[in-house]
PDB file of N, CA, C and O in Angstrom:
ATOM      1  N   MET A   1      79.467 115.779  90.628  1.00  0.00           N
ATOM      2  CA  MET A   1      80.491 114.901  90.107  1.00  0.00           C
ATOM      3  C   MET A   1      81.694 115.723  89.659  1.00  0.00           C
ATOM      4  O   MET A   1      81.631 116.948  89.553  1.00  0.00           O
ATOM      5  N   PHE A   2      82.773 115.024  89.403  1.00  0.00           N
ATOM      6  CA  PHE A   2      84.043 115.639  89.040  1.00  0.00           C
ATOM      7  C   PHE A   2      84.613 114.840  87.868  1.00  0.00           C
ATOM      8  O   PHE A   2      84.673 113.612  87.928  1.00  0.00           O
ATOM      9  N   ALA A   3      85.029 115.525  86.811  1.00  0.00           N
ATOM     10  CA  ALA A   3      85.572 114.841  85.635  1.00  0.00           C
ATOM     11  C   ALA A   3      86.925 115.414  85.261  1.00  0.00           C
ATOM     12  O   ALA A   3      87.259 116.553  85.586  1.00  0.00           O
ATOM     13  N   LEU A   4      87.688 114.587  84.570  1.00  0.00           N
ATOM     14  CA  LEU A   4      88.917 115.084  83.983  1.00  0.00           C
ATOM     15  C   LEU A   4      89.124 114.449  82.626  1.00  0.00           C
ATOM     16  O   LEU A   4      88.700 113.323  82.365  1.00  0.00           O
ATOM     17  N   ALA A   5      89.788 115.203  81.775  1.00  0.00           N
ATOM     18  CA  ALA A   5      90.162 114.749  80.444  1.00  0.00           C
ATOM     19  C   ALA A   5      91.667 114.905  80.339  1.00  0.00           C
ATOM     20  O   ALA A   5      92.211 115.981  80.589  1.00  0.00           O
ATOM     21  N   VAL A   6      92.326 113.834  79.971  1.00  0.00           N
ATOM     22  CA  VAL A   6      93.783 113.836  79.897  1.00  0.00           C
ATOM     23  C   VAL A   6      94.188 113.372  78.503  1.00  0.00           C
ATOM     24  O   VAL A   6      93.699 112.354  78.014  1.00  0.00           O
ATOM     25  N   THR A   7      95.072 114.113  77.875  1.00  0.00           N
ATOM     26  CA  THR A   7      95.622 113.713  76.586  1.00  0.00           C
ATOM     27  C   THR A   7      97.118 113.504  76.749  1.00  0.00           C
ATOM     28  O   THR A   7      97.838 114.389  77.212  1.00  0.00           O
ATOM     29  N   PHE A   8      97.571 112.325  76.365  1.00  0.00           N
ATOM     30  CA  PHE A   8      98.998 111.975  76.422  1.00  0.00           C
ATOM     31  C   PHE A   8      99.539 111.873  75.009  1.00  0.00           C
ATOM     32  O   PHE A   8      98.850 111.391  74.110  1.00  0.00           O
ATOM     33  N   ASP A   9     100.773 112.325  74.808  1.00  0.00           N
ATOM     34  CA  ASP A   9     101.532 112.052  73.593  1.00  0.00           C
ATOM     35  C   ASP A   9     102.638 111.094  74.023  1.00  0.00           C
ATOM     36  O   ASP A   9     103.508 111.456  74.814  1.00  0.00           O
ATOM     37  N   ILE A  10     102.600 109.881  73.502  1.00  0.00           N
ATOM     38  CA  ILE A  10     103.475 108.810  73.962  1.00  0.00           C
ATOM     39  C   ILE A  10     104.666 108.628  73.021  1.00  0.00           C
ATOM     40  O   ILE A  10     104.537 108.774  71.806  1.00  0.00           O
ATOM     41  N   VAL A  11     105.814 108.313  73.593  1.00  0.00           N
ATOM     42  CA  VAL A  11     106.997 107.959  72.814  1.00  0.00           C
ATOM     43  C   VAL A  11     106.617 106.726  71.973  1.00  0.00           C
ATOM     44  O   VAL A  11     106.183 105.719  72.533  1.00  0.00           O
ATOM     45  N   PRO A  12     106.771 106.788  70.648  1.00  0.00           N
ATOM     46  CA  PRO A  12     106.303 105.682  69.792  1.00  0.00           C
ATOM     47  C   PRO A  12     106.796 104.298  70.217  1.00  0.00           C
ATOM     48  O   PRO A  12     106.023 103.340  70.196  1.00  0.00           O
ATOM     49  N   ALA A  13     108.038 104.181  70.592  1.00  0.00           N
ATOM     50  CA  ALA A  13     108.586 102.869  70.981  1.00  0.00           C
ATOM     51  C   ALA A  13     107.948 102.322  72.248  1.00  0.00           C
ATOM     52  O   ALA A  13     108.018 101.119  72.502  1.00  0.00           O
ATOM     53  N   ASP A  14     107.329 103.178  73.045  1.00  0.00           N
ATOM     54  CA  ASP A  14     106.731 102.773  74.323  1.00  0.00           C
ATOM     55  C   ASP A  14     105.211 102.625  74.261  1.00  0.00           C
ATOM     56  O   ASP A  14     104.573 102.366  75.281  1.00  0.00           O
ATOM     57  N   LEU A  15     104.633 102.786  73.082  1.00  0.00           N
ATOM     58  CA  LEU A  15     103.177 102.837  72.964  1.00  0.00           C
ATOM     59  C   LEU A  15     102.481 101.585  73.494  1.00  0.00           C
ATOM     60  O   LEU A  15     101.534 101.702  74.271  1.00  0.00           O
ATOM     61  N   ASP A  16     102.914 100.411  73.103  1.00  0.00           N
ATOM     62  CA  ASP A  16     102.250  99.184  73.544  1.00  0.00           C
ATOM     63  C   ASP A  16     102.349  99.010  75.061  1.00  0.00           C
ATOM     64  O   ASP A  16     101.372  98.629  75.706  1.00  0.00           O
ATOM     65  N   ALA A  17     103.501  99.283  75.620  1.00  0.00           N
ATOM     66  CA  ALA A  17     103.682  99.153  77.069  1.00  0.00           C
ATOM     67  C   ALA A  17     102.831 100.176  77.818  1.00  0.00           C
ATOM     68  O   ALA A  17     102.251  99.857  78.855  1.00  0.00           O
ATOM     69  N   PHE A  18     102.754 101.400  77.301  1.00  0.00           N
ATOM     70  CA  PHE A  18     101.928 102.424  77.943  1.00  0.00           C
ATOM     71  C   PHE A  18     100.459 102.029  77.905  1.00  0.00           C
ATOM     72  O   PHE A  18      99.766 102.122  78.919  1.00  0.00           O
ATOM     73  N   LYS A  19      99.979 101.592  76.749  1.00  0.00           N
ATOM     74  CA  LYS A  19      98.575 101.180  76.625  1.00  0.00           C
ATOM     75  C   LYS A  19      98.247 100.072  77.624  1.00  0.00           C
ATOM     76  O   LYS A  19      97.229 100.133  78.313  1.00  0.00           O
ATOM     77  N   ALA A  20      99.103  99.070  77.698  1.00  0.00           N
ATOM     78  CA  ALA A  20      98.859  97.948  78.606  1.00  0.00           C
ATOM     79  C   ALA A  20      98.782  98.417  80.050  1.00  0.00           C
ATOM     80  O   ALA A  20      97.887  98.006  80.790  1.00  0.00           O
ATOM     81  N   ALA A  21      99.713  99.275  80.457  1.00  0.00           N
ATOM     82  CA  ALA A  21      99.718  99.778  81.831  1.00  0.00           C
ATOM     83  C   ALA A  21      98.497 100.639  82.112  1.00  0.00           C
ATOM     84  O   ALA A  21      97.921 100.553  83.196  1.00  0.00           O
ATOM     85  N   MET A  22      98.098 101.459  81.163  1.00  0.00           N
ATOM     86  CA  MET A  22      96.945 102.327  81.368  1.00  0.00           C
ATOM     87  C   MET A  22      95.654 101.521  81.457  1.00  0.00           C
ATOM     88  O   MET A  22      94.783 101.843  82.266  1.00  0.00           O
ATOM     89  N   LEU A  23      95.518 100.485  80.643  1.00  0.00           N
ATOM     90  CA  LEU A  23      94.314  99.659  80.692  1.00  0.00           C
ATOM     91  C   LEU A  23      94.208  98.908  82.021  1.00  0.00           C
ATOM     92  O   LEU A  23      93.106  98.732  82.539  1.00  0.00           O
ATOM     93  N   ILE A  24      95.321  98.471  82.573  1.00  0.00           N
ATOM     94  CA  ILE A  24      95.326  97.840  83.900  1.00  0.00           C
ATOM     95  C   ILE A  24      94.871  98.848  84.945  1.00  0.00           C
ATOM     96  O   ILE A  24      94.059  98.523  85.811  1.00  0.00           O
ATOM     97  N   ASN A  25      95.388 100.065  84.870  1.00  0.00           N
ATOM     98  CA  ASN A  25      95.015 101.116  85.819  1.00  0.00           C
ATOM     99  C   ASN A  25      93.528 101.447  85.719  1.00  0.00           C
ATOM    100  O   ASN A  25      92.857 101.590  86.741  1.00  0.00           O
ATOM    101  N   ALA A  26      93.011 101.568  84.505  1.00  0.00           N
ATOM    102  CA  ALA A  26      91.594 101.895  84.315  1.00  0.00           C
ATOM    103  C   ALA A  26      90.700 100.803  84.892  1.00  0.00           C
ATOM    104  O   ALA A  26      89.724 101.094  85.582  1.00  0.00           O
ATOM    105  N   LYS A  27      91.033  99.557  84.611  1.00  0.00           N
ATOM    106  CA  LYS A  27      90.234  98.436  85.115  1.00  0.00           C
ATOM    107  C   LYS A  27      90.256  98.403  86.642  1.00  0.00           C
ATOM    108  O   LYS A  27      89.219  98.200  87.273  1.00  0.00           O
ATOM    109  N   ALA A  28      91.427  98.600  87.235  1.00  0.00           N
ATOM    110  CA  ALA A  28      91.542  98.606  88.705  1.00  0.00           C
ATOM    111  C   ALA A  28      90.770  99.776  89.301  1.00  0.00           C
ATOM    112  O   ALA A  28      90.135  99.630  90.345  1.00  0.00           O
ATOM    113  N   SER A  29      90.817 100.921  88.656  1.00  0.00           N
ATOM    114  CA  SER A  29      90.092 102.092  89.149  1.00  0.00           C
ATOM    115  C   SER A  29      88.598 101.814  89.205  1.00  0.00           C
ATOM    116  O   SER A  29      87.942 102.092  90.209  1.00  0.00           O
ATOM    117  N   LEU A  30      88.069 101.264  88.123  1.00  0.00           N
ATOM    118  CA  LEU A  30      86.633 100.987  88.059  1.00  0.00           C
ATOM    119  C   LEU A  30      86.202  99.881  89.022  1.00  0.00           C
ATOM    120  O   LEU A  30      85.109  99.935  89.585  1.00  0.00           O
ATOM    121  N   SER A  31      87.054  98.888  89.209  1.00  0.00           N
ATOM    122  CA  SER A  31      86.640  97.743  90.018  1.00  0.00           C
ATOM    123  C   SER A  31      86.919  97.893  91.513  1.00  0.00           C
ATOM    124  O   SER A  31      86.301  97.200  92.321  1.00  0.00           O
ATOM    125  N   THR A  32      87.834  98.782  91.895  1.00  0.00           N
ATOM    126  CA  THR A  32      88.210  98.864  93.315  1.00  0.00           C
ATOM    127  C   THR A  32      87.940 100.212  93.970  1.00  0.00           C
ATOM    128  O   THR A  32      88.016 100.328  95.193  1.00  0.00           O
ATOM    129  N   GLU A  33      87.629 101.227  93.180  1.00  0.00           N
ATOM    130  CA  GLU A  33      87.397 102.559  93.745  1.00  0.00           C
ATOM    131  C   GLU A  33      85.907 102.882  93.695  1.00  0.00           C
ATOM    132  O   GLU A  33      85.359 103.105  92.616  1.00  0.00           O
ATOM    133  N   PRO A  34      85.248 102.910  94.853  1.00  0.00           N
ATOM    134  CA  PRO A  34      83.809 103.167  94.846  1.00  0.00           C
ATOM    135  C   PRO A  34      83.428 104.538  94.272  1.00  0.00           C
ATOM    136  O   PRO A  34      82.307 104.707  93.793  1.00  0.00           O
ATOM    137  N   GLY A  35      84.339 105.518  94.311  1.00  0.00           N
ATOM    138  CA  GLY A  35      84.042 106.853  93.804  1.00  0.00           C
ATOM    139  C   GLY A  35      84.336 107.049  92.333  1.00  0.00           C
ATOM    140  O   GLY A  35      84.055 108.116  91.787  1.00  0.00           O
ATOM    141  N   CYS A  36      84.902 106.032  91.669  1.00  0.00           N
ATOM    142  CA  CYS A  36      85.210 106.124  90.235  1.00  0.00           C
ATOM    143  C   CYS A  36      84.022 105.604  89.447  1.00  0.00           C
ATOM    144  O   CYS A  36      83.690 104.421  89.533  1.00  0.00           O
ATOM    145  N   ARG A  37      83.376 106.477  88.679  1.00  0.00           N
ATOM    146  CA  ARG A  37      82.172 106.126  87.918  1.00  0.00           C
ATOM    147  C   ARG A  37      82.452 105.769  86.464  1.00  0.00           C
ATOM    148  O   ARG A  37      81.719 104.985  85.861  1.00  0.00           O
ATOM    149  N   GLN A  38      83.508 106.341  85.905  1.00  0.00           N
ATOM    150  CA  GLN A  38      83.822 106.093  84.489  1.00  0.00           C
ATOM    151  C   GLN A  38      85.307 106.315  84.285  1.00  0.00           C
ATOM    152  O   GLN A  38      85.889 107.244  84.846  1.00  0.00           O
ATOM    153  N   PHE A  39      85.922 105.453  83.474  1.00  0.00           N
ATOM    154  CA  PHE A  39      87.342 105.596  83.170  1.00  0.00           C
ATOM    155  C   PHE A  39      87.547 105.065  81.760  1.00  0.00           C
ATOM    156  O   PHE A  39      87.806 103.877  81.568  1.00  0.00           O
ATOM    157  N   ASP A  40      87.431 105.944  80.780  1.00  0.00           N
ATOM    158  CA  ASP A  40      87.560 105.565  79.373  1.00  0.00           C
ATOM    159  C   ASP A  40      88.979 105.827  78.885  1.00  0.00           C
ATOM    160  O   ASP A  40      89.545 106.892  79.130  1.00  0.00           O
ATOM    161  N   VAL A  41      89.541 104.855  78.200  1.00  0.00           N
ATOM    162  CA  VAL A  41      90.848 104.990  77.558  1.00  0.00           C
ATOM    163  C   VAL A  41      90.571 104.972  76.059  1.00  0.00           C
ATOM    164  O   VAL A  41      90.143 103.957  75.509  1.00  0.00           O
ATOM    165  N   CYS A  42      90.819 106.101  75.406  1.00  0.00           N
ATOM    166  CA  CYS A  42      90.440 106.278  74.001  1.00  0.00           C
ATOM    167  C   CYS A  42      91.677 106.401  73.115  1.00  0.00           C
ATOM    168  O   CYS A  42      92.660 107.049  73.475  1.00  0.00           O
ATOM    169  N   MET A  43      91.602 105.756  71.939  1.00  0.00           N
ATOM    170  CA  MET A  43      92.702 105.774  70.976  1.00  0.00           C
ATOM    171  C   MET A  43      92.136 105.902  69.571  1.00  0.00           C
ATOM    172  O   MET A  43      91.007 105.484  69.314  1.00  0.00           O
ATOM    173  N   ASP A  44      92.909 106.474  68.667  1.00  0.00           N
ATOM    174  CA  ASP A  44      92.505 106.625  67.275  1.00  0.00           C
ATOM    175  C   ASP A  44      93.681 106.206  66.393  1.00  0.00           C
ATOM    176  O   ASP A  44      94.771 106.764  66.519  1.00  0.00           O
ATOM    177  N   PRO A  45      93.478 105.232  65.505  1.00  0.00           N
ATOM    178  CA  PRO A  45      94.567 104.783  64.639  1.00  0.00           C
ATOM    179  C   PRO A  45      95.201 105.898  63.806  1.00  0.00           C
ATOM    180  O   PRO A  45      96.353 105.782  63.386  1.00  0.00           O
ATOM    181  N   GLU A  46      94.454 106.971  63.568  1.00  0.00           N
ATOM    182  CA  GLU A  46      95.012 108.079  62.791  1.00  0.00           C
ATOM    183  C   GLU A  46      95.991 108.921  63.608  1.00  0.00           C
ATOM    184  O   GLU A  46      96.785 109.676  63.046  1.00  0.00           O
ATOM    185  N   ARG A  47      95.933 108.790  64.937  1.00  0.00           N
ATOM    186  CA  ARG A  47      96.869 109.478  65.837  1.00  0.00           C
ATOM    187  C   ARG A  47      97.386 108.433  66.835  1.00  0.00           C
ATOM    188  O   ARG A  47      97.041 108.482  68.016  1.00  0.00           O
ATOM    189  N   PRO A  48      98.202 107.499  66.369  1.00  0.00           N
ATOM    190  CA  PRO A  48      98.531 106.323  67.175  1.00  0.00           C
ATOM    191  C   PRO A  48      99.289 106.605  68.474  1.00  0.00           C
ATOM    192  O   PRO A  48      99.219 105.799  69.402  1.00  0.00           O
ATOM    193  N   THR A  49      99.993 107.700  68.565  1.00  0.00           N
ATOM    194  CA  THR A  49     100.744 107.963  69.804  1.00  0.00           C
ATOM    195  C   THR A  49      99.957 108.820  70.792  1.00  0.00           C
ATOM    196  O   THR A  49     100.478 109.191  71.844  1.00  0.00           O
ATOM    197  N   GLU A  50      98.708 109.135  70.459  1.00  0.00           N
ATOM    198  CA  GLU A  50      97.867 109.936  71.350  1.00  0.00           C
ATOM    199  C   GLU A  50      96.911 109.020  72.111  1.00  0.00           C
ATOM    200  O   GLU A  50      96.205 108.208  71.512  1.00  0.00           O
ATOM    201  N   ILE A  51      96.894 109.157  73.425  1.00  0.00           N
ATOM    202  CA  ILE A  51      95.963 108.435  74.288  1.00  0.00           C
ATOM    203  C   ILE A  51      95.133 109.485  75.016  1.00  0.00           C
ATOM    204  O   ILE A  51      95.670 110.430  75.595  1.00  0.00           O
ATOM    205  N   PHE A  52      93.817 109.305  74.977  1.00  0.00           N
ATOM    206  CA  PHE A  52      92.910 110.246  75.620  1.00  0.00           C
ATOM    207  C   PHE A  52      92.138 109.515  76.720  1.00  0.00           C
ATOM    208  O   PHE A  52      91.579 108.444  76.484  1.00  0.00           O
ATOM    209  N   LEU A  53      92.111 110.093  77.914  1.00  0.00           N
ATOM    210  CA  LEU A  53      91.354 109.543  79.030  1.00  0.00           C
ATOM    211  C   LEU A  53      90.195 110.457  79.368  1.00  0.00           C
ATOM    212  O   LEU A  53      90.316 111.681  79.317  1.00  0.00           O
ATOM    213  N   TYR A  54      89.063 109.847  79.715  1.00  0.00           N
ATOM    214  CA  TYR A  54      87.926 110.582  80.247  1.00  0.00           C
ATOM    215  C   TYR A  54      87.496 109.855  81.507  1.00  0.00           C
ATOM    216  O   TYR A  54      87.079 108.698  81.461  1.00  0.00           O
ATOM    217  N   GLU A  55      87.604 110.553  82.640  1.00  0.00           N
ATOM    218  CA  GLU A  55      87.327 109.940  83.932  1.00  0.00           C
ATOM    219  C   GLU A  55      86.259 110.744  84.671  1.00  0.00           C
ATOM    220  O   GLU A  55      86.265 111.975  84.644  1.00  0.00           O
ATOM    221  N   ILE A  56      85.344 110.035  85.330  1.00  0.00           N
ATOM    222  CA  ILE A  56      84.338 110.690  86.164  1.00  0.00           C
ATOM    223  C   ILE A  56      84.384 110.075  87.556  1.00  0.00           C
ATOM    224  O   ILE A  56      84.415 108.855  87.721  1.00  0.00           O
ATOM    225  N   TYR A  57      84.388 110.956  88.551  1.00  0.00           N
ATOM    226  CA  TYR A  57      84.407 110.559  89.961  1.00  0.00           C
ATOM    227  C   TYR A  57      83.224 111.204  90.675  1.00  0.00           C
ATOM    228  O   TYR A  57      82.665 112.193  90.201  1.00  0.00           O
ATOM    229  N   ASP A  58      82.850 110.638  91.815  1.00  0.00           N
ATOM    230  CA  ASP A  58      81.762 111.208  92.603  1.00  0.00           C
ATOM    231  C   ASP A  58      82.021 112.668  92.939  1.00  0.00           C
ATOM    232  O   ASP A  58      81.113 113.499  92.909  1.00  0.00           O
ATOM    233  N   ASP A  59      83.276 112.965  93.259  1.00  0.00           N
ATOM    234  CA  ASP A  59      83.661 114.320  93.638  1.00  0.00           C
ATOM    235  C   ASP A  59      85.183 114.425  93.576  1.00  0.00           C
ATOM    236  O   ASP A  59      85.873 113.451  93.273  1.00  0.00           O
ATOM    237  N   GLU A  60      85.688 115.601  93.862  1.00  0.00           N
ATOM    238  CA  GLU A  60      87.133 115.823  93.795  1.00  0.00           C
ATOM    239  C   GLU A  60      87.877 114.963  94.810  1.00  0.00           C
ATOM    240  O   GLU A  60      88.996 114.525  94.545  1.00  0.00           O
ATOM    241  N   ALA A  61      87.271 114.716  95.963  1.00  0.00           N
ATOM    242  CA  ALA A  61      87.899 113.868  96.990  1.00  0.00           C
ATOM    243  C   ALA A  61      88.083 112.435  96.468  1.00  0.00           C
ATOM    244  O   ALA A  61      89.093 111.797  96.763  1.00  0.00           O
ATOM    245  N   ALA A  62      87.128 111.936  95.705  1.00  0.00           N
ATOM    246  CA  ALA A  62      87.257 110.589  95.133  1.00  0.00           C
ATOM    247  C   ALA A  62      88.404 110.547  94.126  1.00  0.00           C
ATOM    248  O   ALA A  62      89.128 109.555  94.046  1.00  0.00           O
ATOM    249  N   PHE A  63      88.568 111.619  93.362  1.00  0.00           N
ATOM    250  CA  PHE A  63      89.716 111.676  92.443  1.00  0.00           C
ATOM    251  C   PHE A  63      91.025 111.721  93.221  1.00  0.00           C
ATOM    252  O   PHE A  63      91.978 111.027  92.865  1.00  0.00           O
ATOM    253  N   GLU A  64      91.085 112.520  94.269  1.00  0.00           N
ATOM    254  CA  GLU A  64      92.297 112.586  95.094  1.00  0.00           C
ATOM    255  C   GLU A  64      92.615 111.221  95.693  1.00  0.00           C
ATOM    256  O   GLU A  64      93.781 110.835  95.773  1.00  0.00           O
ATOM    257  N   ALA A  65      91.579 110.486  96.116  1.00  0.00           N
ATOM    258  CA  ALA A  65      91.790 109.133  96.636  1.00  0.00           C
ATOM    259  C   ALA A  65      92.372 108.226  95.541  1.00  0.00           C
ATOM    260  O   ALA A  65      93.221 107.379  95.821  1.00  0.00           O
ATOM    261  N   HIS A  66      91.914 108.405  94.304  1.00  0.00           N
ATOM    262  CA  HIS A  66      92.429 107.639  93.161  1.00  0.00           C
ATOM    263  C   HIS A  66      93.940 107.830  93.028  1.00  0.00           C
ATOM    264  O   HIS A  66      94.666 106.870  92.775  1.00  0.00           O
ATOM    265  N   THR A  67      94.410 109.053  93.197  1.00  0.00           N
ATOM    266  CA  THR A  67      95.838 109.336  93.011  1.00  0.00           C
ATOM    267  C   THR A  67      96.704 108.767  94.132  1.00  0.00           C
ATOM    268  O   THR A  67      97.931 108.836  94.061  1.00  0.00           O
ATOM    269  N   LYS A  68      96.079 108.206  95.163  1.00  0.00           N
ATOM    270  CA  LYS A  68      96.824 107.613  96.275  1.00  0.00           C
ATOM    271  C   LYS A  68      96.756 106.084  96.289  1.00  0.00           C
ATOM    272  O   LYS A  68      97.231 105.444  97.227  1.00  0.00           O
ATOM    273  N   THR A  69      96.160 105.504  95.241  1.00  0.00           N
ATOM    274  CA  THR A  69      96.032 104.052  95.188  1.00  0.00           C
ATOM    275  C   THR A  69      97.332 103.397  94.727  1.00  0.00           C
ATOM    276  O   THR A  69      98.183 104.030  94.102  1.00  0.00           O
ATOM    277  N   THR A  70      97.459 102.122  95.051  1.00  0.00           N
ATOM    278  CA  THR A  70      98.623 101.350  94.621  1.00  0.00           C
ATOM    279  C   THR A  70      98.672 101.233  93.105  1.00  0.00           C
ATOM    280  O   THR A  70      99.746 101.340  92.514  1.00  0.00           O
ATOM    281  N   HIS A  71      97.523 101.014  92.463  1.00  0.00           N
ATOM    282  CA  HIS A  71      97.547 100.858  91.005  1.00  0.00           C
ATOM    283  C   HIS A  71      97.941 102.160  90.308  1.00  0.00           C
ATOM    284  O   HIS A  71      98.581 102.125  89.257  1.00  0.00           O
ATOM    285  N   TYR A  72      97.571 103.299  90.875  1.00  0.00           N
ATOM    286  CA  TYR A  72      97.992 104.582  90.303  1.00  0.00           C
ATOM    287  C   TYR A  72      99.506 104.756  90.450  1.00  0.00           C
ATOM    288  O   TYR A  72     100.177 105.187  89.513  1.00  0.00           O
ATOM    289  N   ALA A  73     100.040 104.421  91.626  1.00  0.00           N
ATOM    290  CA  ALA A  73     101.492 104.521  91.841  1.00  0.00           C
ATOM    291  C   ALA A  73     102.245 103.589  90.895  1.00  0.00           C
ATOM    292  O   ALA A  73     103.299 103.947  90.369  1.00  0.00           O
ATOM    293  N   THR A  74     101.702 102.404  90.687  1.00  0.00           N
ATOM    294  CA  THR A  74     102.328 101.454  89.764  1.00  0.00           C
ATOM    295  C   THR A  74     102.330 102.014  88.349  1.00  0.00           C
ATOM    296  O   THR A  74     103.332 101.918  87.640  1.00  0.00           O
ATOM    297  N   LEU A  75     101.210 102.598  87.937  1.00  0.00           N
ATOM    298  CA  LEU A  75     101.145 103.217  86.611  1.00  0.00           C
ATOM    299  C   LEU A  75     102.215 104.298  86.468  1.00  0.00           C
ATOM    300  O   LEU A  75     102.929 104.343  85.466  1.00  0.00           O
ATOM    301  N   GLN A  76     102.321 105.156  87.460  1.00  0.00           N
ATOM    302  CA  GLN A  76     103.287 106.253  87.392  1.00  0.00           C
ATOM    303  C   GLN A  76     104.710 105.733  87.253  1.00  0.00           C
ATOM    304  O   GLN A  76     105.476 106.240  86.434  1.00  0.00           O
ATOM    305  N   SER A  77     105.070 104.731  88.039  1.00  0.00           N
ATOM    306  CA  SER A  77     106.443 104.212  87.974  1.00  0.00           C
ATOM    307  C   SER A  77     106.685 103.417  86.689  1.00  0.00           C
ATOM    308  O   SER A  77     107.772 103.479  86.116  1.00  0.00           O
ATOM    309  N   THR A  78     105.685 102.678  86.242  1.00  0.00           N
ATOM    310  CA  THR A  78     105.827 101.864  85.029  1.00  0.00           C
ATOM    311  C   THR A  78     105.965 102.724  83.780  1.00  0.00           C
ATOM    312  O   THR A  78     106.714 102.370  82.869  1.00  0.00           O
ATOM    313  N   THR A  79     105.259 103.844  83.721  1.00  0.00           N
ATOM    314  CA  THR A  79     105.232 104.657  82.497  1.00  0.00           C
ATOM    315  C   THR A  79     106.203 105.842  82.531  1.00  0.00           C
ATOM    316  O   THR A  79     106.208 106.670  81.620  1.00  0.00           O
ATOM    317  N   GLU A  80     107.011 105.918  83.568  1.00  0.00           N
ATOM    318  CA  GLU A  80     107.976 107.022  83.653  1.00  0.00           C
ATOM    319  C   GLU A  80     108.875 107.028  82.413  1.00  0.00           C
ATOM    320  O   GLU A  80     109.460 106.007  82.051  1.00  0.00           O
ATOM    321  N   GLY A  81     108.973 108.184  81.777  1.00  0.00           N
ATOM    322  CA  GLY A  81     109.795 108.341  80.579  1.00  0.00           C
ATOM    323  C   GLY A  81     109.097 107.992  79.275  1.00  0.00           C
ATOM    324  O   GLY A  81     109.669 108.184  78.203  1.00  0.00           O
ATOM    325  N   MET A  82     107.866 107.482  79.345  1.00  0.00           N
ATOM    326  CA  MET A  82     107.137 107.104  78.135  1.00  0.00           C
ATOM    327  C   MET A  82     106.311 108.247  77.550  1.00  0.00           C
ATOM    328  O   MET A  82     105.882 108.177  76.398  1.00  0.00           O
ATOM    329  N   VAL A  83     106.088 109.286  78.326  1.00  0.00           N
ATOM    330  CA  VAL A  83     105.192 110.377  77.935  1.00  0.00           C
ATOM    331  C   VAL A  83     106.001 111.575  77.437  1.00  0.00           C
ATOM    332  O   VAL A  83     106.834 112.122  78.160  1.00  0.00           O
ATOM    333  N   LYS A  84     105.739 111.973  76.182  1.00  0.00           N
ATOM    334  CA  LYS A  84     106.396 113.167  75.630  1.00  0.00           C
ATOM    335  C   LYS A  84     105.686 114.436  76.069  1.00  0.00           C
ATOM    336  O   LYS A  84     106.326 115.460  76.308  1.00  0.00           O
ATOM    337  N   ASP A  85     104.341 114.367  76.177  1.00  0.00           N
ATOM    338  CA  ASP A  85     103.557 115.537  76.562  1.00  0.00           C
ATOM    339  C   ASP A  85     102.266 115.058  77.209  1.00  0.00           C
ATOM    340  O   ASP A  85     101.762 113.979  76.899  1.00  0.00           O
ATOM    341  N   LYS A  86     101.739 115.883  78.119  1.00  0.00           N
ATOM    342  CA  LYS A  86     100.509 115.533  78.830  1.00  0.00           C
ATOM    343  C   LYS A  86      99.716 116.805  79.084  1.00  0.00           C
ATOM    344  O   LYS A  86     100.258 117.809  79.545  1.00  0.00           O
ATOM    345  N   ASN A  87      98.412 116.748  78.772  1.00  0.00           N
ATOM    346  CA  ASN A  87      97.523 117.873  79.017  1.00  0.00           C
ATOM    347  C   ASN A  87      96.356 117.377  79.853  1.00  0.00           C
ATOM    348  O   ASN A  87      95.677 116.420  79.480  1.00  0.00           O
ATOM    349  N   VAL A  88      96.123 118.036  80.996  1.00  0.00           N
ATOM    350  CA  VAL A  88      95.049 117.638  81.907  1.00  0.00           C
ATOM    351  C   VAL A  88      94.072 118.789  82.056  1.00  0.00           C
ATOM    352  O   VAL A  88      94.465 119.932  82.288  1.00  0.00           O
ATOM    353  N   ARG A  89      92.774 118.466  81.918  1.00  0.00           N
ATOM    354  CA  ARG A  89      91.717 119.461  82.135  1.00  0.00           C
ATOM    355  C   ARG A  89      90.730 118.886  83.138  1.00  0.00           C
ATOM    356  O   ARG A  89      90.332 117.725  83.039  1.00  0.00           O
ATOM    357  N   PHE A  90      90.337 119.712  84.108  1.00  0.00           N
ATOM    358  CA  PHE A  90      89.399 119.312  85.148  1.00  0.00           C
ATOM    359  C   PHE A  90      88.055 120.000  84.927  1.00  0.00           C
ATOM    360  O   PHE A  90      87.991 121.139  84.464  1.00  0.00           O
ATOM    361  N   PHE A  91      86.981 119.286  85.268  1.00  0.00           N
ATOM    362  CA  PHE A  91      85.628 119.814  85.140  1.00  0.00           C
ATOM    363  C   PHE A  91      84.901 119.548  86.459  1.00  0.00           C
ATOM    364  O   PHE A  91      84.685 118.395  86.833  1.00  0.00           O
ATOM    365  N   LYS A  92      84.532 120.602  87.147  1.00  0.00           N
ATOM    366  CA  LYS A  92      83.931 120.469  88.461  1.00  0.00           C
ATOM    367  C   LYS A  92      82.413 120.425  88.450  1.00  0.00           C
ATOM    368  O   LYS A  92      81.784 120.325  89.504  1.00  0.00           O
ATOM    369  N   GLU A  93      81.831 120.500  87.280  1.00  0.00           N
ATOM    370  CA  GLU A  93      80.383 120.388  87.145  1.00  0.00           C
ATOM    371  C   GLU A  93      80.095 119.453  85.980  1.00  0.00           C
ATOM    372  O   GLU A  93      80.483 119.730  84.845  1.00  0.00           O
ATOM    373  N   VAL A  94      79.416 118.345  86.260  1.00  0.00           N
ATOM    374  CA  VAL A  94      79.138 117.336  85.253  1.00  0.00           C
ATOM    375  C   VAL A  94      77.643 117.022  85.270  1.00  0.00           C
ATOM    376  O   VAL A  94      77.082 116.759  86.333  1.00  0.00           O
ATOM    377  N   HIS A  95      76.998 117.046  84.119  1.00  0.00           N
ATOM    378  CA  HIS A  95      75.590 116.706  83.976  1.00  0.00           C
ATOM    379  C   HIS A  95      75.462 115.531  83.035  1.00  0.00           C
ATOM    380  O   HIS A  95      76.092 115.510  81.977  1.00  0.00           O
ATOM    381  N   GLN A  96      74.654 114.550  83.404  1.00  0.00           N
ATOM    382  CA  GLN A  96      74.464 113.390  82.529  1.00  0.00           C
ATOM    383  C   GLN A  96      73.001 113.256  82.191  1.00  0.00           C
ATOM    384  O   GLN A  96      72.617 112.342  81.462  1.00  0.00           O
TER     385      GLN A  96
END
């Protein structure tokens, strides 16, 4: 399996719009991508502008397929300019 962890720092004024767009993307990923096993969108009221994602795919190819979907492209265009900072970490070995 292949996992990634993404932390976003969102522009405060754009937080609600970013959350809504990300939740649509996560739901579409889980329901339409056979290689997407988990897509968690995590938030903490103590750090309201931070959004953390944890995603698991069958393999790296399934993740690459995810980045070519219509819902991913929509997310990218919808959230352009809303992200102050983004940190992505990949994990190529996952045990459950």
